[in-house]
C-alpha positions, 0 to 999 in steps of 0.5 A: 667404131666396132659395133659388132658384139659377140654372141652371149654363148661365146662369152666364157662367163656365161658358160660359167654361170650356167655350168656351176648351178648345173653341176650342183644339181647333177651332184645333188641328184647323184648323192640322193640316188647313192644314199637311197640305195639299199643297206647301210655302211655303218650297220652292225649285226648286233640287236640294238635297241634305241631310246631317243638318241641312245643305242644299247646292245647286249654285251653279255657274251663279250663279257663272258668270253673275257671272263673265260679268257677265250681266244682262237685263231681262224685259218682259211685255205683250200675251201676249208675254214679251221678254228683252233683254240688259242686260250681259255677252256672251250667245250671241245665236243660242241659245235660252234657258230661262225658268222662272216659279216660282209663289211657293207652288204648284209645280204652277203653275210654268212653263218656257218656251223663248225664241227669239232675235230682233233685240233679244233673245229672246221667247215667246208667253205671258202669265203671271198678273198676280194674284201675284208670279213668281220668275224664273230665266233660263238657257241650255239647258245650264244653264251659267249662271242669272239670277234675278229677281222679277216683282212682281204687276201689274208688266210688267217685271223685272231679272234678274241673278246671284244671286251677286256676282262675285269 
C-alpha cells in the first residue's frame, strides 16, 4: 500500500479554490479604482436640471437653428479652423462661438471665438486629431446652436441643428 500522500499545494483543485475568489477580489478592487477616477464618460455640456429621475435641458437654441434652417461646414487644416455657411441666414458680421468637446474629458474641452472673414469665420487653432471631437457652434448670445462631430483624423465636419424643423 502506498501511504504517501501529496502535499495539498500540489493539488490543482486547491489552487483553483484559492485563485477564483482571489481573482474576483482583485477585479472588484480594479473596478472600484477605475470608477472612482474623475469624470464621467456620459457627461454632456448642456445645463441639465434633474427632478427625481427626469433630466431636462433647454432645447430652445436647437429649435431656433432648425427654424432658421442653419447649416455649416467646419474645416480644420494647417492650424486654422474655418466655418463656412451651408444653409440659412447667418449674421455674417458677428463672431461665432465654437465649442470643442472632448469625448470623455471635460478638462480638455475648448471654447473658441471665430471671427468673420470673406467666406465665413475662422480662428487659429489646431485641435488634437488623435480622437473625435463633439462640436457646438452658435452665436455669442446663445440664441441658436448647431452640433456636429469631427471624427479622429478627419479635417471636415458638417454642423446642423440637433432637432428637425416643424
